[in-house]
All heavy atoms as a GROMACS GRO file, in nm:
protein
  521
    1MET      N    1  -1.704   4.564  -3.124
    1MET     CA    2  -1.812   4.518  -3.221
    1MET      C    3  -1.936   4.596  -3.198
    1MET      O    4  -1.984   4.613  -3.086
    1MET     CB    5  -1.832   4.368  -3.205
    1MET     CG    6  -1.939   4.319  -3.297
    1MET     SD    7  -1.969   4.143  -3.279
    1MET     CE    8  -2.099   4.140  -3.161
    2ILE      N    9  -1.997   4.646  -3.300
    2ILE     CA   10  -2.120   4.721  -3.297
    2ILE      C   11  -2.232   4.621  -3.325
    2ILE      O   12  -2.224   4.541  -3.422
    2ILE     CB   13  -2.122   4.829  -3.406
    2ILE    CG1   14  -2.012   4.935  -3.377
    2ILE    CG2   15  -2.256   4.894  -3.411
    2ILE    CD1   16  -1.997   5.038  -3.483
    3ASN      N   17  -2.327   4.620  -3.238
    3ASN     CA   18  -2.449   4.534  -3.245
    3ASN      C   19  -2.549   4.605  -3.335
    3ASN      O   20  -2.604   4.708  -3.298
    3ASN     CB   21  -2.501   4.505  -3.108
    3ASN     CG   22  -2.624   4.419  -3.116
    3ASN    OD1   23  -2.660   4.364  -3.220
    3ASN    ND2   24  -2.691   4.402  -3.009
    4LEU      N   25  -2.580   4.548  -3.451
    4LEU     CA   26  -2.670   4.601  -3.547
    4LEU      C   27  -2.814   4.547  -3.528
    4LEU      O   28  -2.902   4.585  -3.602
    4LEU     CB   29  -2.624   4.586  -3.689
    4LEU     CG   30  -2.487   4.649  -3.723
    4LEU    CD1   31  -2.445   4.616  -3.863
    4LEU    CD2   32  -2.488   4.796  -3.701
    5ILE      N   33  -2.835   4.459  -3.430
    5ILE     CA   34  -2.961   4.399  -3.408
    5ILE      C   35  -3.027   4.473  -3.287
    5ILE      O   36  -2.966   4.498  -3.189
    5ILE     CB   37  -2.944   4.250  -3.372
    5ILE    CG1   38  -2.875   4.172  -3.487
    5ILE    CG2   39  -3.077   4.187  -3.345
    5ILE    CD1   40  -2.945   4.173  -3.618
    6SER      N   41  -3.156   4.501  -3.304
    6SER     CA   42  -3.229   4.562  -3.195
    6SER      C   43  -3.361   4.493  -3.176
    6SER      O   44  -3.397   4.403  -3.256
    6SER     CB   45  -3.254   4.712  -3.218
    6SER     OG   46  -3.352   4.727  -3.322
    7LYS      N   47  -3.434   4.529  -3.074
    7LYS     CA   48  -3.564   4.468  -3.053
    7LYS      C   49  -3.667   4.510  -3.162
    7LYS      O   50  -3.763   4.441  -3.182
    7LYS     CB   51  -3.617   4.498  -2.914
    7LYS     CG   52  -3.531   4.432  -2.804
    7LYS     CD   53  -3.592   4.428  -2.675
    7LYS     CE   54  -3.506   4.350  -2.579
    7LYS     NZ   55  -3.557   4.347  -2.444
    8ILE      N   56  -3.636   4.616  -3.232
    8ILE     CA   57  -3.720   4.654  -3.351
    8ILE      C   58  -3.719   4.539  -3.454
    8ILE      O   59  -3.821   4.506  -3.503
    8ILE     CB   60  -3.669   4.784  -3.409
    8ILE    CG1   61  -3.678   4.903  -3.315
    8ILE    CG2   62  -3.744   4.816  -3.544
    8ILE    CD1   63  -3.606   5.029  -3.358
    9ASP      N   64  -3.599   4.483  -3.472
    9ASP     CA   65  -3.592   4.368  -3.564
    9ASP      C   66  -3.671   4.248  -3.514
    9ASP      O   67  -3.737   4.183  -3.597
    9ASP     CB   68  -3.440   4.328  -3.580
    9ASP     CG   69  -3.357   4.439  -3.636
    9ASP    OD1   70  -3.394   4.495  -3.740
    9ASP    OD2   71  -3.256   4.471  -3.567
   10ALA      N   72  -3.675   4.227  -3.389
   10ALA     CA   73  -3.756   4.119  -3.335
   10ALA      C   74  -3.906   4.142  -3.352
   10ALA      O   75  -3.982   4.055  -3.392
   10ALA     CB   76  -3.723   4.101  -3.184
   11VAL      N   77  -3.948   4.265  -3.324
   11VAL     CA   78  -4.094   4.300  -3.342
   11VAL      C   79  -4.126   4.285  -3.491
   11VAL      O   80  -4.233   4.231  -3.524
   11VAL     CB   81  -4.119   4.439  -3.293
   11VAL    CG1   82  -4.260   4.488  -3.327
   11VAL    CG2   83  -4.099   4.447  -3.142
   12ASP      N   84  -4.044   4.332  -3.580
   12ASP     CA   85  -4.068   4.320  -3.725
   12ASP      C   86  -4.083   4.174  -3.764
   12ASP      O   87  -4.171   4.135  -3.839
   12ASP     CB   88  -3.959   4.387  -3.807
   12ASP     CG   89  -3.963   4.535  -3.812
   12ASP    OD1   90  -4.066   4.594  -3.770
   12ASP    OD2   91  -3.868   4.595  -3.854
   13ALA      N   92  -3.993   4.090  -3.714
   13ALA     CA   93  -3.994   3.952  -3.751
   13ALA      C   94  -4.117   3.876  -3.700
   13ALA      O   95  -4.171   3.793  -3.767
   13ALA     CB   96  -3.861   3.883  -3.694
   14LEU      N   97  -4.160   3.916  -3.582
   14LEU     CA   98  -4.274   3.841  -3.520
   14LEU      C   99  -4.409   3.894  -3.570
   14LEU      O  100  -4.503   3.818  -3.594
   14LEU     CB  101  -4.268   3.863  -3.366
   14LEU     CG  102  -4.159   3.784  -3.298
   14LEU    CD1  103  -4.151   3.830  -3.150
   14LEU    CD2  104  -4.184   3.634  -3.306
   15TYR      N  105  -4.424   4.030  -3.579
   15TYR     CA  106  -4.550   4.091  -3.601
   15TYR      C  107  -4.567   4.166  -3.730
   15TYR      O  108  -4.677   4.205  -3.769
   15TYR     CB  109  -4.590   4.180  -3.484
   15TYR     CG  110  -4.583   4.107  -3.351
   15TYR    CD1  111  -4.480   4.130  -3.262
   15TYR    CD2  112  -4.678   4.015  -3.318
   15TYR    CE1  113  -4.472   4.062  -3.142
   15TYR    CE2  114  -4.674   3.940  -3.197
   15TYR     CZ  115  -4.565   3.968  -3.113
   15TYR     OH  116  -4.559   3.900  -2.990
   16GLY      N  117  -4.461   4.198  -3.797
   16GLY     CA  118  -4.459   4.274  -3.922
   16GLY      C  119  -4.472   4.424  -3.896
   16GLY      O  120  -4.518   4.466  -3.790
   17ARG      N  121  -4.422   4.500  -3.988
   17ARG     CA  122  -4.419   4.646  -3.976
   17ARG      C  123  -4.554   4.711  -3.978
   17ARG      O  124  -4.574   4.822  -3.936
   17ARG     CB  125  -4.329   4.708  -4.081
   17ARG     CG  126  -4.184   4.671  -4.060
   17ARG     CD  127  -4.098   4.735  -4.154
   17ARG     NE  128  -3.958   4.690  -4.128
   17ARG     CZ  129  -3.857   4.740  -4.188
   17ARG    NH1  130  -3.866   4.833  -4.279
   17ARG    NH2  131  -3.737   4.696  -4.152
   18ASP      N  132  -4.652   4.639  -4.032
   18ASP     CA  133  -4.788   4.697  -4.041
   18ASP      C  134  -4.866   4.690  -3.911
   18ASP      O  135  -4.979   4.738  -3.902
   18ASP     CB  136  -4.867   4.629  -4.156
   18ASP     CG  137  -4.813   4.663  -4.290
   18ASP    OD1  138  -4.748   4.769  -4.308
   18ASP    OD2  139  -4.841   4.587  -4.381
   19SER      N  140  -4.809   4.626  -3.808
   19SER     CA  141  -4.883   4.603  -3.683
   19SER      C  142  -4.858   4.718  -3.580
   19SER      O  143  -4.928   4.722  -3.478
   19SER     CB  144  -4.847   4.473  -3.623
   19SER     OG  145  -4.709   4.466  -3.587
   20TYR      N  146  -4.764   4.801  -3.605
   20TYR     CA  147  -4.734   4.908  -3.508
   20TYR      C  148  -4.704   5.042  -3.574
   20TYR      O  149  -4.665   5.046  -3.687
   20TYR     CB  150  -4.620   4.863  -3.416
   20TYR     CG  151  -4.488   4.843  -3.487
   20TYR    CD1  152  -4.399   4.950  -3.494
   20TYR    CD2  153  -4.454   4.723  -3.547
   20TYR    CE1  154  -4.276   4.929  -3.562
   20TYR    CE2  155  -4.337   4.705  -3.612
   20TYR     CZ  156  -4.247   4.810  -3.619
   20TYR     OH  157  -4.127   4.798  -3.683
   21TYR      N  158  -4.718   5.149  -3.497
   21TYR     CA  159  -4.681   5.281  -3.541
   21TYR      C  160  -4.535   5.312  -3.513
   21TYR      O  161  -4.458   5.373  -3.590
   21TYR     CB  162  -4.768   5.389  -3.470
   21TYR     CG  163  -4.909   5.390  -3.516
   21TYR    CD1  164  -5.006   5.369  -3.425
   21TYR    CD2  165  -4.944   5.419  -3.648
   21TYR    CE1  166  -5.144   5.373  -3.459
   21TYR    CE2  167  -5.079   5.427  -3.683
   21TYR     CZ  168  -5.174   5.398  -3.590
   21TYR     OH  169  -5.306   5.405  -3.631
   22ASN      N  170  -4.495   5.270  -3.390
   22ASN     CA  171  -4.361   5.305  -3.343
   22ASN      C  172  -4.303   5.197  -3.262
   22ASN      O  173  -4.376   5.135  -3.184
   22ASN     CB  174  -4.368   5.437  -3.260
   22ASN     CG  175  -4.234   5.492  -3.222
   22ASN    OD1  176  -4.130   5.445  -3.266
   22ASN    ND2  177  -4.238   5.590  -3.137
   23CYS      N  178  -4.180   5.168  -3.280
   23CYS     CA  179  -4.107   5.073  -3.196
   23CYS      C  180  -3.968   5.129  -3.166
   23CYS      O  181  -3.898   5.172  -3.255
   23CYS     CB  182  -4.098   4.941  -3.267
   23CYS     SG  183  -4.021   4.810  -3.170
   24ARG      N  184  -3.936   5.127  -3.040
   24ARG     CA  185  -3.799   5.173  -2.996
   24ARG      C  186  -3.703   5.053  -2.988
   24ARG      O  187  -3.747   4.940  -2.971
   24ARG     CB  188  -3.813   5.248  -2.866
   24ARG     CG  189  -3.896   5.372  -2.883
   24ARG     CD  190  -3.903   5.447  -2.753
   24ARG     NE  191  -3.991   5.562  -2.768
   24ARG     CZ  192  -3.978   5.674  -2.707
   24ARG    NH1  193  -3.880   5.688  -2.616
   24ARG    NH2  194  -4.064   5.770  -2.724
   25GLY      N  195  -3.581   5.082  -2.982
   25GLY     CA  196  -3.479   4.984  -2.974
   25GLY      C  197  -3.484   4.903  -2.848
   25GLY      O  198  -3.438   4.789  -2.843
   26ASN      N  199  -3.552   4.948  -2.744
   26ASN     CA  200  -3.562   4.881  -2.619
   26ASN      C  201  -3.685   4.788  -2.617
   26ASN      O  202  -3.714   4.719  -2.522
   26ASN     CB  203  -3.569   4.972  -2.500
   26ASN     CG  204  -3.687   5.066  -2.501
   26ASN    OD1  205  -3.771   5.062  -2.591
   26ASN    ND2  206  -3.688   5.155  -2.403
   27GLY      N  207  -3.763   4.788  -2.726
   27GLY     CA  208  -3.881   4.706  -2.737
   27GLY      C  209  -4.012   4.771  -2.704
   27GLY      O  210  -4.117   4.704  -2.706
   28LEU      N  211  -4.011   4.896  -2.667
   28LEU     CA  212  -4.134   4.971  -2.638
   28LEU      C  213  -4.212   4.992  -2.767
   28LEU      O  214  -4.158   5.052  -2.864
   28LEU     CB  215  -4.104   5.108  -2.575
   28LEU     CG  216  -4.219   5.190  -2.541
   28LEU    CD1  217  -4.309   5.125  -2.435
   28LEU    CD2  218  -4.177   5.328  -2.492
   29VAL      N  219  -4.331   4.942  -2.780
   29VAL     CA  220  -4.411   4.939  -2.904
   29VAL      C  221  -4.541   5.018  -2.886
   29VAL      O  222  -4.607   5.005  -2.785
   29VAL     CB  223  -4.449   4.795  -2.941
   29VAL    CG1  224  -4.523   4.791  -3.075
   29VAL    CG2  225  -4.321   4.707  -2.955
   30THR      N  226  -4.572   5.098  -2.988
   30THR     CA  227  -4.706   5.164  -2.996
   30THR      C  228  -4.778   5.090  -3.106
   30THR      O  229  -4.749   5.107  -3.221
   30THR     CB  230  -4.687   5.313  -3.030
   30THR    OG1  231  -4.602   5.376  -2.934
   30THR    CG2  232  -4.824   5.381  -3.037
   31TRP      N  233  -4.875   5.005  -3.062
   31TRP     CA  234  -4.948   4.919  -3.157
   31TRP      C  235  -5.053   4.998  -3.227
   31TRP      O  236  -5.117   5.088  -3.172
   31TRP     CB  237  -5.008   4.802  -3.082
   31TRP     CG  238  -4.908   4.718  -3.012
   31TRP    CD1  239  -4.871   4.720  -2.881
   31TRP    CD2  240  -4.822   4.617  -3.071
   31TRP    NE1  241  -4.779   4.629  -2.853
   31TRP    CE2  242  -4.740   4.566  -2.968
   31TRP    CE3  243  -4.806   4.566  -3.202
   31TRP    CZ2  244  -4.649   4.460  -2.992
   31TRP    CZ3  245  -4.715   4.468  -3.226
   31TRP    CH2  246  -4.638   4.416  -3.122
   32LYS      N  247  -5.081   4.962  -3.353
   32LYS     CA  248  -5.182   5.030  -3.430
   32LYS      C  249  -5.324   5.000  -3.370
   32LYS      O  250  -5.412   5.088  -3.388
   32LYS     CB  251  -5.180   4.982  -3.579
   32LYS     CG  252  -5.070   5.047  -3.656
   32LYS     CD  253  -5.079   5.018  -3.799
   32LYS     CE  254  -4.970   5.089  -3.876
   32LYS     NZ  255  -4.971   5.064  -4.024
   33ASP      N  256  -5.346   4.887  -3.312
   33ASP     CA  257  -5.480   4.861  -3.259
   33ASP      C  258  -5.499   4.920  -3.118
   33ASP      O  259  -5.598   4.908  -3.056
   33ASP     CB  260  -5.505   4.709  -3.257
   33ASP     CG  261  -5.417   4.633  -3.159
   33ASP    OD1  262  -5.336   4.689  -3.092
   33ASP    OD2  263  -5.430   4.504  -3.161
   34GLY      N  264  -5.390   4.984  -3.062
   34GLY     CA  265  -5.401   5.058  -2.939
   34GLY      C  266  -5.378   4.976  -2.813
   34GLY      O  267  -5.380   5.030  -2.704
   35HIS      N  268  -5.355   4.842  -2.822
   35HIS     CA  269  -5.337   4.765  -2.704
   35HIS      C  270  -5.200   4.789  -2.647
   35HIS      O  271  -5.103   4.832  -2.716
   35HIS     CB  272  -5.366   4.617  -2.731
   35HIS     CG  273  -5.248   4.546  -2.797
   35HIS    ND1  274  -5.231   4.540  -2.930
   35HIS    CD2  275  -5.149   4.467  -2.741
   35HIS    CE1  276  -5.126   4.470  -2.958
   35HIS    NE2  277  -5.072   4.422  -2.844
   36GLU      N  278  -5.183   4.760  -2.520
   36GLU     CA  279  -5.051   4.770  -2.453
   36GLU      C  280  -4.986   4.633  -2.471
   36GLU      O  281  -5.050   4.531  -2.476
   36GLU     CB  282  -5.062   4.804  -2.307
   36GLU     CG  283  -5.112   4.948  -2.286
   36GLU     CD  284  -5.101   4.994  -2.140
   36GLU    OE1  285  -5.013   4.934  -2.069
   36GLU    OE2  286  -5.169   5.080  -2.106
   37THR      N  287  -4.854   4.635  -2.481
   37THR     CA  288  -4.780   4.511  -2.498
   37THR      C  289  -4.801   4.420  -2.381
   37THR      O  290  -4.783   4.458  -2.270
   37THR     CB  291  -4.633   4.542  -2.515
   37THR    OG1  292  -4.613   4.630  -2.622
   37THR    CG2  293  -4.556   4.419  -2.547
   38THR      N  294  -4.844   4.295  -2.408
   38THR     CA  295  -4.868   4.196  -2.302
   38THR      C  296  -4.734   4.138  -2.257
   38THR      O  297  -4.632   4.145  -2.327
   38THR     CB  298  -4.962   4.089  -2.351
   38THR    OG1  299  -4.896   4.015  -2.454
   38THR    CG2  300  -5.089   4.144  -2.399
   39ASP      N  301  -4.741   4.066  -2.142
   39ASP     CA  302  -4.624   3.997  -2.093
   39ASP      C  303  -4.579   3.888  -2.196
   39ASP      O  304  -4.464   3.863  -2.210
   39ASP     CB  305  -4.653   3.929  -1.955
   39ASP     CG  306  -4.669   4.038  -1.844
   39ASP    OD1  307  -4.616   4.152  -1.864
   39ASP    OD2  308  -4.725   4.006  -1.739
   40ALA      N  309  -4.681   3.819  -2.252
   40ALA     CA  310  -4.646   3.716  -2.351
   40ALA      C  311  -4.581   3.777  -2.472
   40ALA      O  312  -4.485   3.714  -2.526
   40ALA     CB  313  -4.776   3.641  -2.390
   41GLU      N  314  -4.627   3.893  -2.520
   41GLU     CA  315  -4.560   3.957  -2.632
   41GLU      C  316  -4.417   4.001  -2.596
   41GLU      O  317  -4.327   3.980  -2.679
   41GLU     CB  318  -4.644   4.078  -2.678
   41GLU     CG  319  -4.771   4.041  -2.746
   41GLU     CD  320  -4.863   4.156  -2.770
   41GLU    OE1  321  -4.864   4.252  -2.691
   41GLU    OE2  322  -4.939   4.151  -2.867
   42THR      N  323  -4.403   4.054  -2.478
   42THR     CA  324  -4.265   4.099  -2.433
   42THR      C  325  -4.173   3.979  -2.428
   42THR      O  326  -4.063   3.985  -2.472
   42THR     CB  327  -4.277   4.164  -2.293
   42THR    OG1  328  -4.363   4.274  -2.305
   42THR    CG2  329  -4.137   4.202  -2.244
   43ALA      N  330  -4.221   3.863  -2.383
   43ALA     CA  331  -4.138   3.744  -2.370
   43ALA      C  332  -4.106   3.697  -2.514
   43ALA      O  333  -3.990   3.658  -2.538
   43ALA     CB  334  -4.212   3.630  -2.294
   44ALA      N  335  -4.202   3.695  -2.600
   44ALA     CA  336  -4.176   3.656  -2.741
   44ALA      C  337  -4.075   3.746  -2.809
   44ALA      O  338  -3.985   3.699  -2.880
   44ALA     CB  339  -4.306   3.644  -2.822
   45ILE      N  340  -4.089   3.875  -2.786
   45ILE     CA  341  -3.994   3.972  -2.845
   45ILE      C  342  -3.856   3.947  -2.788
   45ILE      O  343  -3.755   3.949  -2.866
   45ILE     CB  344  -4.043   4.117  -2.817
   45ILE    CG1  345  -4.166   4.146  -2.894
   45ILE    CG2  346  -3.927   4.215  -2.850
   45ILE    CD1  347  -4.237   4.278  -2.850
   46ASN      N  348  -3.843   3.925  -2.661
   46ASN     CA  349  -3.708   3.897  -2.600
   46ASN      C  350  -3.645   3.770  -2.653
   46ASN      O  351  -3.529   3.766  -2.683
   46ASN     CB  352  -3.723   3.892  -2.446
   46ASN     CG  353  -3.746   4.026  -2.389
   46ASN    OD1  354  -3.722   4.130  -2.448
   46ASN    ND2  355  -3.807   4.029  -2.268
   47VAL      N  356  -3.729   3.666  -2.670
   47VAL     CA  357  -3.675   3.536  -2.725
   47VAL      C  358  -3.631   3.557  -2.869
   47VAL      O  359  -3.526   3.511  -2.908
   47VAL     CB  360  -3.783   3.426  -2.712
   47VAL    CG1  361  -3.743   3.306  -2.795
   47VAL    CG2  362  -3.804   3.385  -2.568
   48LYS      N  363  -3.709   3.623  -2.949
   48LYS     CA  364  -3.674   3.647  -3.091
   48LYS      C  365  -3.550   3.736  -3.099
   48LYS      O  366  -3.463   3.710  -3.184
   48LYS     CB  367  -3.794   3.712  -3.170
   48LYS     CG  368  -3.774   3.720  -3.312
   48LYS     CD  369  -3.759   3.578  -3.369
   48LYS     CE  370  -3.763   3.575  -3.520
   48LYS     NZ  371  -3.746   3.441  -3.576
   49TYR      N  372  -3.542   3.840  -3.014
   49TYR     CA  373  -3.423   3.921  -3.012
   49TYR      C  374  -3.297   3.833  -2.983
   49TYR      O  375  -3.194   3.848  -3.054
   49TYR     CB  376  -3.437   4.030  -2.907
   49TYR     CG  377  -3.313   4.108  -2.884
   49TYR    CD1  378  -3.270   4.205  -2.977
   49TYR    CD2  379  -3.234   4.092  -2.769
   49TYR    CE1  380  -3.152   4.278  -2.952
   49TYR    CE2  381  -3.120   4.159  -2.750
   49TYR     CZ  382  -3.076   4.251  -2.842
   49TYR     OH  383  -2.962   4.322  -2.818
   50ASP      N  384  -3.306   3.750  -2.882
   50ASP     CA  385  -3.194   3.663  -2.850
   50ASP      C  386  -3.158   3.573  -2.971
   50ASP      O  387  -3.037   3.550  -2.996
   50ASP     CB  388  -3.221   3.578  -2.729
   50ASP     CG  389  -3.232   3.658  -2.601
   50ASP    OD1  390  -3.179   3.774  -2.598
   50ASP    OD2  391  -3.288   3.614  -2.498
   51GLU      N  392  -3.260   3.515  -3.038
   51GLU     CA  393  -3.236   3.437  -3.158
   51GLU      C  394  -3.162   3.513  -3.269
   51GLU      O  395  -3.064   3.467  -3.324
   51GLU     CB  396  -3.362   3.378  -3.210
   51GLU     CG  397  -3.426   3.274  -3.122
   51GLU     CD  398  -3.565   3.228  -3.172
   51GLU    OE1  399  -3.610   3.283  -3.277
   51GLU    OE2  400  -3.628   3.152  -3.104
   52LEU      N  401  -3.213   3.634  -3.297
   52LEU     CA  402  -3.156   3.714  -3.402
   52LEU      C  403  -3.012   3.757  -3.364
   52LEU      O  404  -2.921   3.761  -3.452
   52LEU     CB  405  -3.241   3.842  -3.427
   52LEU     CG  406  -3.378   3.816  -3.485
   52LEU    CD1  407  -3.460   3.939  -3.488
   52LEU    CD2  408  -3.367   3.755  -3.628
   53LEU      N  409  -2.988   3.793  -3.243
   53LEU     CA  410  -2.860   3.831  -3.198
   53LEU      C  411  -2.761   3.713  -3.203
   53LEU      O  412  -2.641   3.728  -3.251
   53LEU     CB  413  -2.866   3.883  -3.050
   53LEU     CG  414  -2.735   3.943  -2.991
   53LEU    CD1  415  -2.688   4.062  -3.080
   53LEU    CD2  416  -2.761   3.985  -2.854
   54ALA      N  417  -2.802   3.591  -3.170
   54ALA     CA  418  -2.717   3.477  -3.175
   54ALA      C  419  -2.683   3.447  -3.323
   54ALA      O  420  -2.564   3.413  -3.352
   54ALA     CB  421  -2.785   3.355  -3.114
   55GLU      N  422  -2.779   3.460  -3.410
   55GLU     CA  423  -2.753   3.437  -3.552
   55GLU      C  424  -2.657   3.542  -3.606
   55GLU      O  425  -2.556   3.505  -3.677
   55GLU     CB  426  -2.885   3.446  -3.631
   55GLU     CG  427  -2.868   3.423  -3.779
   55GLU     CD  428  -3.000   3.435  -3.855
   55GLU    OE1  429  -3.106   3.434  -3.791
   55GLU    OE2  430  -2.996   3.445  -3.976
   56TYR      N  431  -2.671   3.668  -3.569
   56TYR     CA  432  -2.580   3.772  -3.612
   56TYR      C  433  -2.442   3.748  -3.561
   56TYR      O  434  -2.348   3.756  -3.633
   56TYR     CB  435  -2.632   3.912  -3.558
   56TYR     CG  436  -2.543   4.023  -3.601
   56TYR    CD1  437  -2.554   4.085  -3.728
   56TYR    CD2  438  -2.453   4.073  -3.508
   56TYR    CE1  439  -2.473   4.184  -3.762
   56TYR    CE2  440  -2.365   4.182  -3.547
   56TYR     CZ  441  -2.379   4.235  -3.670
   56TYR     OH  442  -2.298   4.342  -3.704
   57ASP      N  443  -2.433   3.710  -3.430
   57ASP     CA  444  -2.296   3.686  -3.368
   57ASP      C  445  -2.233   3.567  -3.437
   57ASP      O  446  -2.105   3.566  -3.455
   57ASP     CB  447  -2.311   3.666  -3.222
   57ASP     CG  448  -2.343   3.790  -3.148
   57ASP    OD1  449  -2.331   3.901  -3.210
   57ASP    OD2  450  -2.384   3.780  -3.027
   58SER      N  451  -2.308   3.467  -3.477
   58SER     CA  452  -2.247   3.347  -3.535
   58SER      C  453  -2.196   3.374  -3.673
   58SER      O  454  -2.110   3.302  -3.726
   58SER     CB  455  -2.351   3.234  -3.545
   58SER     OG  456  -2.447   3.262  -3.643
   59GLN      N  457  -2.233   3.487  -3.734
   59GLN     CA  458  -2.182   3.521  -3.871
   59GLN      C  459  -2.070   3.620  -3.866
   59GLN      O  460  -2.023   3.662  -3.966
   59GLN     CB  461  -2.301   3.580  -3.950
   59GLN     CG  462  -2.414   3.481  -3.976
   59GLN     CD  463  -2.365   3.363  -4.055
   59GLN    OE1  464  -2.296   3.377  -4.156
   59GLN    NE2  465  -2.407   3.248  -4.016
   60GLU      N  466  -2.020   3.649  -3.747
   60GLU     CA  467  -1.910   3.750  -3.733
   60GLU      C  468  -1.788   3.705  -3.817
   60GLU      O  469  -1.723   3.792  -3.882
   60GLU     CB  470  -1.870   3.765  -3.592
   60GLU     CG  471  -1.761   3.869  -3.571
   60GLU     CD  472  -1.727   3.899  -3.429
   60GLU    OE1  473  -1.768   3.821  -3.337
   60GLU    OE2  474  -1.659   3.999  -3.404
   61TYR      N  475  -1.749   3.577  -3.813
   61TYR     CA  476  -1.634   3.535  -3.892
   61TYR      C  477  -1.649   3.570  -4.042
   61TYR      O  478  -1.559   3.617  -4.105
   61TYR     CB  479  -1.604   3.386  -3.870
   61TYR     CG  480  -1.499   3.335  -3.960
   61TYR    CD1  481  -1.360   3.362  -3.926
   61TYR    CD2  482  -1.528   3.261  -4.081
   61TYR    CE1  483  -1.264   3.310  -4.012
   61TYR    CE2  484  -1.428   3.218  -4.160
   61TYR     CZ  485  -1.298   3.242  -4.126
   61TYR     OH  486  -1.194   3.198  -4.214
   62ALA      N  487  -1.766   3.539  -4.092
   62ALA     CA  488  -1.794   3.561  -4.238
   62ALA      C  489  -1.785   3.711  -4.269
   62ALA      O  490  -1.739   3.748  -4.374
   62ALA     CB  491  -1.929   3.503  -4.275
   63ARG      N  492  -1.836   3.793  -4.179
   63ARG     CA  493  -1.834   3.935  -4.203
   63ARG      C  494  -1.693   3.995  -4.199
   63ARG      O  495  -1.660   4.089  -4.268
   63ARG     CB  496  -1.918   4.010  -4.097
   63ARG     CG  497  -2.069   3.998  -4.115
   63ARG     CD  498  -2.141   4.089  -4.019
   63ARG     NE  499  -2.108   4.077  -3.878
   63ARG     CZ  500  -2.165   3.991  -3.798
   63ARG    NH1  501  -2.254   3.905  -3.841
   63ARG    NH2  502  -2.126   3.990  -3.668
   64ASN      N  503  -1.609   3.930  -4.122
   64ASN     CA  504  -1.470   3.984  -4.105
   64ASN      C  505  -1.374   3.926  -4.208
   64ASN      O  506  -1.255   3.968  -4.210
   64ASN     CB  507  -1.416   3.949  -3.964
   64ASN     CG  508  -1.489   4.022  -3.858
   64ASN    OD1  509  -1.538   4.134  -3.883
   64ASN    ND2  510  -1.501   3.973  -3.738
   65ARG      N  511  -1.416   3.839  -4.294
   65ARG     CA  512  -1.325   3.786  -4.398
   65ARG      C  513  -1.292   3.881  -4.500
   65ARG      O  514  -1.350   3.974  -4.532
   65ARG     CB  515  -1.383   3.660  -4.468
   65ARG     CG  516  -1.380   3.539  -4.376
   65ARG     CD  517  -1.401   3.421  -4.457
   65ARG     NE  518  -1.550   3.387  -4.458
   65ARG     CZ  519  -1.599   3.294  -4.533
   65ARG    NH1  520  -1.527   3.227  -4.616
   65ARG    NH2  521  -1.731   3.273  -4.521
   0.00000   0.00000   0.00000
């Protein structure tokens, strides 16, 4: 199974695409306001990623029909 969810999706969901210049699949973000990603932001990104991944995985049966 190919995982189509990345931490980019989590950053988009939490902060929107207008909040950063670049985001890598591992969650490394270059913010437009120049700040470095805080521990709280990293934790929120990881939690959102896990939520999105669980949602994606739960839909596997529907995708395979």
